[in-house]
C-alpha positions as CSV (number, residue, x, y, z in Angstrom):
1,X,-14.7,7.4,-3.2
2,X,-13.0,8.3,0.1
3,X,-10.2,5.8,1.4
4,X,-12.1,5.0,4.6
5,X,-15.3,4.3,2.8
6,X,-13.2,1.8,0.5
7,X,-11.8,0.3,3.6
8,X,-15.2,-0.3,5.1
9,X,-16.6,-1.7,2.0
10,X,-13.6,-4.0,1.3
11,X,-13.5,-5.5,4.7
12,X,-17.0,-6.7,4.1
13,X,-15.4,-9.1,1.7
14,X,-12.8,-10.3,4.2
15,X,-13.0,-14.1,4.9
16,X,-9.7,-15.0,6.5
17,X,-9.3,-16.6,10.0
18,X,-9.1,-14.5,13.1
19,X,-10.1,-11.3,11.4
20,X,-9.2,-8.5,13.7
21,X,-6.4,-10.4,15.2
22,X,-4.4,-11.8,12.3
23,X,-2.0,-9.3,10.6
24,X,-0.1,-12.1,9.1
25,X,-2.6,-12.9,6.5
26,X,-3.0,-9.4,5.0
27,X,0.8,-8.7,5.3
28,X,1.6,-11.8,3.3
29,X,-1.2,-11.1,0.9
30,X,0.0,-7.6,0.4
31,X,3.6,-9.0,-0.6
32,X,2.0,-11.5,-2.8
33,X,-0.2,-8.8,-4.7
34,X,2.8,-6.6,-4.9
35,X,4.7,-9.3,-6.5
36,X,1.7,-9.8,-9.0
37,X,2.0,-6.3,-10.0
38,X,5.9,-6.7,-10.6
39,X,5.1,-9.9,-12.4
40,X,2.7,-8.3,-14.8
41,X,4.9,-5.3,-15.4
42,X,7.8,-7.7,-16.2
43,X,5.7,-9.2,-18.9
44,X,5.4,-5.8,-20.5
45,X,9.0,-6.2,-21.4
46,X,9.0,-9.8,-22.4
47,X,5.7,-10.1,-24.3
48,X,4.9,-6.5,-25.3
49,X,8.1,-5.1,-26.4
50,X,8.0,-2.6,-23.5
51,X,5.0,-1.1,-25.0
52,X,2.2,-0.5,-22.5
53,X,-1.0,-2.1,-24.3
54,X,-4.4,-1.4,-22.9
55,X,-4.5,-5.1,-22.0
56,X,-1.5,-4.9,-19.7
57,X,-2.7,-1.5,-18.2
58,X,-5.9,-3.2,-17.2
59,X,-4.1,-6.1,-15.8
60,X,-1.9,-3.8,-13.8
61,X,-4.7,-2.0,-12.5
62,X,-6.5,-5.1,-11.3
63,X,-3.4,-6.2,-9.4
64,X,-3.1,-2.7,-7.8
65,X,-6.7,-3.2,-6.7
66,X,-5.4,-6.3,-4.8
67,X,-2.7,-4.4,-3.2
68,X,-5.2,-1.7,-2.1
69,X,-7.4,-4.5,-0.6
70,X,-4.7,-6.1,1.4
71,X,-3.3,-2.6,2.4
72,X,-6.9,-1.8,3.7
73,X,-6.8,-5.1,5.6
74,X,-3.4,-4.2,7.2
75,X,-4.6,-1.0,8.3
76,X,-7.7,-2.7,9.7
77,X,-5.6,-5.2,11.6
78,X,-3.6,-2.3,13.0
79,X,-6.9,-0.6,14.2
80,X,-6.2,2.2,11.8
81,X,-7.6,3.5,8.6
82,X,-6.3,3.9,5.1
83,X,-6.9,7.8,5.6
84,X,-4.5,7.6,8.8
85,X,-2.0,5.7,6.7
86,X,-2.2,8.4,3.8
87,X,-2.0,11.4,6.2
88,X,1.2,9.9,8.0
89,X,2.7,9.2,4.6
90,X,2.0,12.8,3.5
91,X,3.4,14.2,6.8
92,X,6.6,12.1,6.4
93,X,7.1,13.3,2.7
94,X,6.6,17.0,3.8
95,X,9.1,16.7,6.6
96,X,11.6,15.0,4.3
97,X,11.1,17.7,1.7
98,X,11.6,20.6,4.3
99,X,14.8,18.8,5.1
100,X,15.8,18.5,1.4
101,X,15.9,14.7,2.0
102,X,13.3,13.2,-0.5
103,X,16.1,11.3,-2.5
104,X,18.2,8.4,-1.0
105,X,17.0,5.3,0.8
106,X,16.4,4.1,4.3
107,X,13.5,4.2,6.6
108,X,15.3,6.6,9.1
109,X,15.2,9.7,6.8
110,X,13.4,11.7,9.4
111,X,11.7,9.0,11.1
112,X,12.7,10.2,14.7
113,X,10.6,13.3,14.3
114,X,7.7,11.2,13.0
115,X,7.9,8.5,15.8
116,X,7.7,11.0,18.6
117,X,4.9,12.9,16.7
118,X,2.8,9.7,16.2
119,X,3.1,8.6,19.7
120,X,1.4,11.9,21.1
């Protein structure tokens, strides 16, 4: 399945207020789902002695699906697509790789070049 196809189908299930004018709902949902991924992973250590069981793997995959849904909704609210988000991310990673700047932290690693390119 293509990313934009997923986004189109996922948005058919959206039922929150002011769809198309409400970035708050999917942003907060994305944070919540990401937290659920972390919580399920945390229980791997607590309940499964650090061993990835099939049940735990499936639970994590389901939570990642929630992350994907909210990511699609965020892109939709920003009048964009998951494909555009993916392309922008790969461009940023390639630029960082060329600059030998994949390690470290911070949003500014190569962001100047990206922000001017994206505004074109």
